[in-house]
C-alpha positions in Angstrom: 0.5 -9.5 -25.1 1.9 -9.5 -21.5 1.8 -6.4 -19.5 4.9 -5.0 -18.0 3.4 -2.9 -15.2 1.3 -4.1 -12.3 -0.4 -1.3 -10.2 -1.5 -3.2 -7.1 -3.2 -6.3 -5.9 -4.7 -7.4 -2.6 -2.8 -9.8 -0.3 -3.7 -11.2 3.0 -1.5 -10.8 6.1 -0.4 -14.4 6.0 0.5 -14.4 2.3 3.8 -16.0 1.2 4.7 -13.0 -0.9 5.1 -9.8 1.0 3.8 -6.5 -0.3 6.2 -4.6 -2.5 7.7 -7.8 -4.1 7.8 -7.8 -7.9 5.1 -10.2 -9.3 6.4 -12.4 -12.1 4.8 -15.2 -14.1 6.8 -17.8 -12.1 4.7 -17.0 -9.0 1.7 -18.6 -10.6 1.0 -22.3 -11.1 -0.1 -23.8 -14.4 -3.9 -23.7 -14.6 -4.2 -21.0 -11.9 -6.9 -18.4 -12.7 -6.6 -14.6 -12.0 -8.6 -11.5 -12.7 -6.7 -8.8 -14.5 -7.7 -5.1 -14.3 -6.2 -2.5 -16.5 -6.8 0.6 -18.6 -7.5 0.4 -22.3 -5.4 2.3 -24.9 -6.6 5.9 -25.3 -7.5 6.5 -29.0 -9.1 9.9 -28.6 -12.1 11.0 -30.6 -12.9 8.4 -33.3 -15.5 8.1 -36.0 -18.0 5.3 -36.4 -15.8 3.2 -38.7 -13.0 2.8 -36.2 -15.1 2.9 -33.0 -18.0 0.6 -34.0 -16.7 -1.1 -37.2 -19.2 0.5 -39.6 -18.6 -0.4 -43.3 -18.9 3.1 -44.6 -20.4 4.3 -47.9 -19.3 3.3 -51.4 -16.4 5.2 -53.0 -18.4 6.1 -56.1 -21.9 5.6 -57.6 -23.2 9.0 -56.6 -21.8 9.2 -53.1 -20.4 12.6 -52.3 -18.4 13.6 -49.1 -20.1 10.9 -46.9 -17.7 8.0 -47.3 -16.8 7.7 -43.6 -20.1 8.9 -42.1 -22.6 6.8 -40.2 -25.6 7.3 -42.6 -29.1 7.6 -41.2 -29.2 7.8 -37.4 -32.9 8.6 -36.7 -36.3 7.7 -37.8 -38.9 9.9 -39.6 -42.6 10.0 -38.9 -44.0 10.1 -35.4 -40.8 9.2 -33.5 -38.6 11.9 -35.1 -35.7 11.5 -32.8 -32.5 9.6 -32.3 -33.0 6.5 -30.1 -30.9 6.1 -27.0 -27.9 3.8 -27.4 -27.3 4.7 -31.1 -23.8 4.0 -32.1 -22.2 7.4 -32.9 -18.7 9.0 -33.1 -17.1 9.8 -29.8 -14.2 9.2 -27.4 -12.7 5.7 -27.6 -10.5 3.9 -25.1 -9.0 5.1 -21.8 -11.5 3.1 -19.8 -10.9 0.5 -17.1 -11.6 -3.1 -18.1 -11.5 -6.4 -16.2 -10.5 -9.7 -17.8 -11.9 -12.4 -15.6 -10.5 -16.0 -15.5 -7.1 -15.4 -17.2 -4.9 -18.5 -16.9 
């Protein structure tokens, strides 16, 4: 999906295109590679099913009120804690991402 807005990009003083000129697809040659930087879509606070793609619990067979919950997140016994990096609900999107090598 092409983007309609370009924030900025770096040009050298001897560039053919002057700063402030609208940048279109016709300015690039076929096979030319660029790095694209943009902000992802902000989706707010999301659960584990949307954020990490968890399957969820069954709809029946004894499951009550936990259909969209993550399930077990920690270990019992001597560890008795939640390990760092555990996929949990939280804010999703609104982060800067770079696509490298876009033709």
